[in-house]
C-alpha positions in Angstrom: 93.6 102.0 67.0 95.9 103.3 64.2 93.3 105.8 62.9 92.9 103.9 59.6 89.4 103.9 58.2 87.9 100.4 58.1 84.1 100.6 57.7 80.9 102.4 58.5 78.7 100.7 61.0 75.1 101.2 62.2 72.8 99.3 64.4 69.3 99.4 65.8 69.4 100.4 69.5 66.6 100.3 72.0 65.9 103.2 74.2 67.7 102.1 77.3 66.7 105.3 79.2 63.0 104.3 79.1 63.6 100.8 80.7 62.8 100.2 84.3 66.2 98.8 85.4 64.8 97.8 88.8 62.9 95.1 87.1 66.1 93.2 86.3 68.0 92.3 89.4 71.1 90.8 87.6 72.1 92.7 84.6 75.8 93.7 84.9 78.3 92.2 82.5 82.0 92.1 83.1 84.9 93.2 80.8 88.5 92.2 80.9 90.8 94.1 83.1 93.5 96.1 81.3 96.0 94.7 83.8 95.0 91.2 82.9 95.3 91.9 79.2 98.8 93.4 79.6 99.9 90.5 81.8 98.9 88.0 79.1 100.5 90.1 76.4 103.9 90.1 78.3 103.7 86.3 78.8 102.7 85.8 75.1 105.7 87.9 74.0 108.1 86.0 76.2 106.8 82.5 75.0 106.4 83.6 71.3 102.8 82.6 71.3 100.5 82.8 68.3 98.1 85.7 68.8 94.8 86.7 67.1 91.8 88.7 67.7 88.1 88.1 66.8 84.9 90.1 66.9 81.3 89.0 66.7 79.1 91.1 64.3 75.6 91.6 65.7 76.8 89.7 68.8 73.7 90.4 71.0 71.3 89.1 68.2 72.7 85.6 69.1 71.0 85.8 72.5 67.5 84.6 73.1 65.6 86.8 75.5 64.5 84.9 78.5 60.8 83.7 78.5 60.7 83.5 82.3 60.2 86.7 84.2 59.5 90.2 82.9 59.3 90.5 79.1 60.8 93.3 77.1 58.7 95.3 74.6 59.7 98.1 72.3 57.7 100.7 70.4 58.7 101.0 66.8 58.4 104.5 65.4 56.4 105.3 62.3 59.3 104.8 59.9 60.3 101.4 61.3 56.7 100.3 61.5 56.5 101.0 57.8 59.6 99.0 57.1 58.1 96.0 59.0 54.9 96.2 57.0 56.9 96.5 53.7 58.7 93.3 54.7 55.4 91.5 55.7 52.1 93.1 55.0 50.5 91.0 57.8 52.2 93.3 60.3 49.8 96.1 59.3 47.1 94.9 61.7 49.5 95.8 64.6 50.0 99.4 63.5 48.2 101.8 65.8 46.5 105.1 65.0 49.8 107.0 65.5 51.5 104.8 62.9 53.6 103.0 65.5 53.6 99.4 66.7 54.7 97.6 69.9 56.7 94.4 69.6 58.0 91.9 72.1 61.7 91.1 71.7 62.7 87.6 70.9 66.4 88.4 70.6 68.5 90.9 72.5 69.2 94.3 71.0 71.8 96.9 71.8 70.3 99.1 74.5 68.5 96.3 76.4 69.7 96.3 80.0 70.2 92.5 80.0 71.7 92.2 76.5 75.3 92.4 77.6 74.8 89.9 80.4 73.1 87.4 78.1 75.9 87.7 75.6 78.6 87.2 78.2 76.9 84.1 79.5 76.5 82.7 75.9 80.1 83.3 75.1 81.3 81.9 78.5 79.3 78.7 77.9 80.7 78.4 74.4 84.3 78.8 75.6 83.8 76.3 78.4 82.2 73.8 75.9 85.6 73.7 74.1 87.7 73.2 77.1 88.3 76.7 78.5 88.1 77.5 82.3 87.3 80.9 83.7 89.9 82.6 85.9 88.8 83.2 89.5 90.9 86.4 89.4 89.2 87.9 86.3 85.8 86.8 85.0 86.8 87.7 81.4 90.0 85.7 81.3 89.8 82.0 80.2 92.5 79.4 79.9 92.8 75.9 78.5 95.7 73.5 79.1 97.3 72.0 76.0 100.1 69.5 75.6 102.1 72.3 74.1 101.3 74.7 77.0 98.3 77.0 77.8 95.9 78.8 75.5 94.7 82.1 77.0 91.7 84.2 76.1 90.5 87.7 77.0 86.9 88.8 76.5 85.7 92.4 76.2 82.0 92.2 75.3 82.1 91.1 71.6 85.9 91.4 71.2 88.2 88.5 72.0 92.0 88.2 72.0 93.5 84.7 71.9 97.0 83.6 72.9 97.9 80.1 71.9 101.2 78.0 72.1 101.2 77.8 68.3 99.3 78.9 65.2 97.6 75.5 64.7 96.0 75.6 68.2 95.0 79.3 67.7 93.4 78.5 64.4 91.6 75.5 65.7 90.0 77.5 68.5 88.9 80.2 66.1 87.5 77.4 63.8 85.4 76.0 66.6 84.1 79.5 67.5 83.3 80.1 63.9 81.2 77.0 63.8 79.0 78.5 66.5 79.1 82.0 65.2 79.6 81.9 61.3 79.9 85.7 60.9 83.0 85.8 63.2 85.7 88.2 62.0 89.2 86.9 62.7 92.5 88.8 62.6 95.9 87.1 63.1 99.5 88.1 62.8 102.1 90.1 64.8 100.4 93.5 64.4 96.9 93.7 65.8 94.4 96.2 67.0 92.3 95.4 70.1 90.2 97.7 72.3 91.6 100.9 70.7 95.2 99.8 71.2 97.8 98.7 68.7 99.9 95.6 69.6 103.2 94.9 67.8 104.8 91.5 68.4 107.4 91.8 65.6 110.4 91.9 68.0 110.9 88.5 69.7 110.4 88.6 73.5 108.5 91.9 73.6 105.2 93.6 72.7 104.9 97.3 72.0 101.5 98.8 72.9 100.4 102.2 71.7 97.3 104.3 71.0 98.3 106.6 68.1 94.9 107.5 66.8 93.6 108.3 70.3 96.7 110.5 71.0 96.4 112.4 67.7 92.7 112.9 68.2 93.2 114.4 71.7 96.0 116.7 70.5 93.9 117.9 67.5 90.8 118.4 69.7 92.7 120.4 72.2 94.6 122.4 69.5 97.8 121.6 71.3 101.1 123.1 70.0 104.5 123.4 71.6 106.1 121.0 73.9 107.2 120.3 77.5 110.0 118.1 78.7 108.0 116.9 81.7 104.2 116.7 82.3 104.3 118.8 85.6 106.2 121.4 87.5 107.0 121.5 91.1 103.7 123.3 91.9 101.6 120.4 90.7 99.9 119.8 94.0 99.6 123.4 95.0 96.2 125.1 94.7 95.9 128.8 94.2 92.7 129.8 95.9 92.8 133.2 94.1 92.8 131.7 90.6 89.7 132.4 88.6 87.2 129.7 87.9 86.6 128.5 84.3 83.3 129.2 82.5 81.0 126.4 81.7 82.4 125.6 78.2 86.0 125.5 79.4 85.0 123.4 82.4 83.5 120.8 80.1 86.6 120.8 77.9 88.8 120.5 81.0 86.8 117.6 82.4 86.8 115.8 79.0 90.5 116.1 78.4 91.5 115.2 81.9 89.4 112.0 81.6 90.9 111.1 78.3 94.4 111.6 79.6 93.5 109.4 82.6 92.3 106.7 80.1 95.6 106.9 78.2 97.7 106.9 81.3 96.0 103.8 82.7 96.4 101.9 79.5 99.7 102.7 77.9 101.2 106.0 79.2 101.8 105.6 82.9 104.2 108.6 82.8 101.1 110.9 82.5 99.3 109.4 85.5 100.6 111.5 88.5 99.7 114.8 86.8 96.5 113.4 85.5 95.2 112.0 88.7 95.6 115.4 90.4 93.8 117.2 87.5 91.0 114.7 87.7 90.4 115.7 91.3 89.8 119.2 90.1 87.2 118.6 87.4 84.2 119.8 89.6 85.5 123.3 89.8 88.7 123.9 87.7 90.5 127.2 87.7 92.8 128.9 85.3 95.7 127.5 87.2 94.4 124.0 86.6 93.9 124.7 83.0 97.5 125.8 82.7 98.6 122.6 84.4 96.5 120.6 81.9 98.0 122.4 79.0 101.5 121.5 80.2 100.5 117.8 80.2 99.2 118.0 76.7 102.4 119.8 75.5 104.4 117.0 77.0 102.2 114.5 75.3 102.7 116.3 72.0 106.5 116.1 72.5 106.4 112.4 73.3 103.4 111.1 71.3 105.6 108.4 69.7 106.4 106.8 73.0 105.1 103.2 73.4 104.7 100.9 76.3 107.0 97.9 75.8 106.2 94.7 77.9 108.1 91.4 78.4 108.6 88.8 81.1 111.6 87.1 82.6 112.2 83.4 82.1 112.4 82.9 85.8 109.0 84.6 86.2 108.3 86.6 89.4 106.2 89.7 90.1 107.9 92.9 91.1 105.8 95.5 93.0 107.5 98.9 93.3 105.8 101.2 95.9 106.7 104.7 97.1 105.0 107.5 98.9 105.6 111.3 99.1 104.9 112.5 102.6 102.4 115.4 103.1 102.6 116.7 99.6 98.9 117.7 99.4 97.5 120.9 100.9 95.4 119.0 103.4 98.5 117.2 104.7 97.8 113.9 103.1 100.5 111.9 101.3 100.6 110.5 97.8 101.2 106.8 96.9 102.7 105.5 93.6 103.0 101.8 92.6 103.9 99.8 89.5 103.9 96.1 88.7 106.2 94.4 86.3 107.0 90.9 85.1 110.5 91.9 84.0 110.1 94.6 81.4 107.8 97.6 81.5 104.8 98.1 83.9 101.7 96.0 83.5 100.0 98.1 86.2 100.5 101.7 87.4 98.8 103.5 90.2 99.1 107.1 91.4 96.7 108.0 94.2 96.3 110.4 97.2 96.2 108.6 100.5 92.9 108.6 102.3 94.3 109.4 105.8 96.8 111.9 107.2 100.0 110.2 108.4 102.4 111.6 111.0 105.8 110.7 109.4 107.2 109.6 106.1 107.8 106.1 107.4 104.1 105.8 108.2 103.1 107.1 104.8 105.4 104.6 103.1 103.8 101.8 105.2 100.3 102.9 104.3 101.2 103.0 100.7 102.8 99.5 100.7 99.8 98.0 102.6 97.3 99.6 100.2 99.2 98.4 97.1 100.2 94.8 98.2 96.8 93.5 97.1 97.6 94.3 93.5 100.7 92.2 93.6 98.9 89.3 95.2 96.1 89.6 92.7 98.7 89.5 89.9 100.1 86.2 91.4 96.6 84.7 91.4 95.9 85.7 87.8 99.2 84.2 86.6 98.5 80.9 88.4 95.0 80.7 87.0 96.2 80.9 83.4 98.9 78.3 84.0 101.8 80.7 84.2 102.7 80.8 87.9 105.3 83.2 89.2 108.0 82.1 91.6 107.4 84.9 94.1 106.3 88.5 94.7 109.0 91.1 95.5 107.8 94.3 97.2 110.4 97.1 96.5 110.7 100.0 99.1 113.2 102.8 99.4 112.6 103.6 103.1 114.8 101.4 105.4 112.6 102.1 108.4 109.5 101.0 106.6 111.3 97.8 105.4 112.3 97.1 109.1 108.7 97.7 110.4 107.3 95.3 107.8 109.9 92.6 108.6 109.4 93.0 112.3 105.6 93.0 112.1 105.3 95.7 114.8 106.4 99.3 115.4 110.1 99.8 116.0 109.7 102.6 118.5 107.2 104.4 120.8 106.8 107.1 118.1 105.2 104.5 115.7 103.1 102.5 118.1 99.9 104.4 117.0 100.1 102.7 113.6 97.2 100.4 113.1 97.7 96.7 113.0 96.1 96.4 109.6 99.2 97.9 108.1 101.3 94.9 109.1 99.2 92.7 106.8 102.4 92.4 104.6 104.4 90.9 107.5 101.8 88.1 107.7 102.3 87.4 104.0 106.1 87.4 104.4 105.7 84.8 107.2 103.8 82.6 104.7 106.5 83.0 102.2 104.3 84.8 99.6 106.2 88.2 99.7 109.8 89.1 99.8 110.4 92.7 100.9 113.4 94.4 99.3 115.1 97.7 99.7 115.6 99.6 96.5 117.5 103.0 96.7 115.3 106.0 95.9 117.2 106.9 92.7 116.4 103.4 91.3 112.7 103.1 92.6 110.4 103.3 89.6 107.4 104.1 91.7 109.0 107.5 92.7 107.8 108.7 89.3 104.3 108.2 90.4 104.3 110.1 93.6 105.3 113.6 92.7 106.9 115.8 89.9 110.6 115.1 89.3 113.4 117.0 87.7 113.7 116.4 84.0 116.7 114.0 84.0 115.5 111.9 86.8 111.9 111.8 85.4 113.2 110.6 82.0 115.4 107.9 83.5 112.5 106.4 85.5 110.0 106.9 82.7 112.1 104.8 80.4 112.1 102.0 82.9 108.4 102.3 83.5 107.5 102.2 79.8 109.8 99.4 78.7 113.1 99.1 80.7 114.4 95.9 82.3 113.3 95.4 85.9 115.9 93.3 87.8 115.4 92.5 91.5 118.0 93.6 94.0 120.9 91.1 94.1 120.1 89.8 97.6 116.4 89.1 96.8 117.4 87.5 93.5 119.6 85.0 95.3 116.7 84.2 97.6 114.6 83.4 94.6 117.3 81.4 92.9 
């Protein structure tokens, strides 16, 4: 994650492209959601938990290929067949005229379509055997109740991150895993690398997350120089039909860099997301105008490459969901929704997305955005409850008073809004159940505004600082309801 050289690694991989995937009905394997990981990091920082990571060298080789159903065979090339014979001359009778041999797999190899699934099931059963339970909100999040609190674990294939109430519990869990997997590589401390991200817990109550090596690599690859104060100008959503298309080589470069910016934006740099989401919608036929917009995002990244995402959580834990919409900003008349989730400091989730339908007014666009995004807040509540860290409530922040009134009323407030579909009053039903509190937040304070459209420099910087690490306090009235 930091770009520091650690080791050279090689592995034998089967030719997955020659496997008939239809033969294996169930072969998918889950990985931990980035949102789940960041939520656990925020909780761990607040509770000053002992953190560690572990990886399993040759993980798939621990998995026995199933003997029931279709078997997996591989053809070893001439060189590998020679290696096998050198290890054991008895293998020579299996070498064919071409110098190759065919072998049946007893253990899973990288490239087998079922290998990742077999490994996930093995690791899941191992964690459950030592007292962990899988979260119903994320198949790769596990939790175990302790007298001292809750131990949490995230799984991403063969990489694990552990959050324990204290170092003794953390080390005990790792010791039990090491008994089953003796080659387990363990890393503990306040500065850790995991899934290409650097996590720093040195400051009590917060965790700083960054991707310095990824950023430097992207800037070097794109040969970016210069700087920009914001990632986009006012013309971000404008499309010049007269702008020339890029040639094939520049198209590929555009596609690759837009995708990398999207990855970065989703993980640690939510301030890049609005611009990047639009550019990703242009990758099939990018123009010179699009390339110029991409260049500006990269220059902004170059100027702000040291920015980090800082997360934390309030002691009186609740989930804040900030939602906003910019009406009719796209050339086809559709609006743009932005949303962010926080536990008290920094955003654990960010979304910037073009709405799928055309709305007739800004109030309707805001209502559609809120209805589309409320599920993320509800899911966050479920995840926190499943890991033994339940939140006291979910606050939905909106800057449009008419939208707030429509949600609270559960029906259109005038004949002009009667056409709005009933499904967009789903939030009202949740309010009636006491699961959601709807709050009005003035536009100048609403973080999600950053994720709906380009903003002037001063306003962009103000909201960016909150998004990436500022304190999120609920409006006074809603705070009193919770308390």
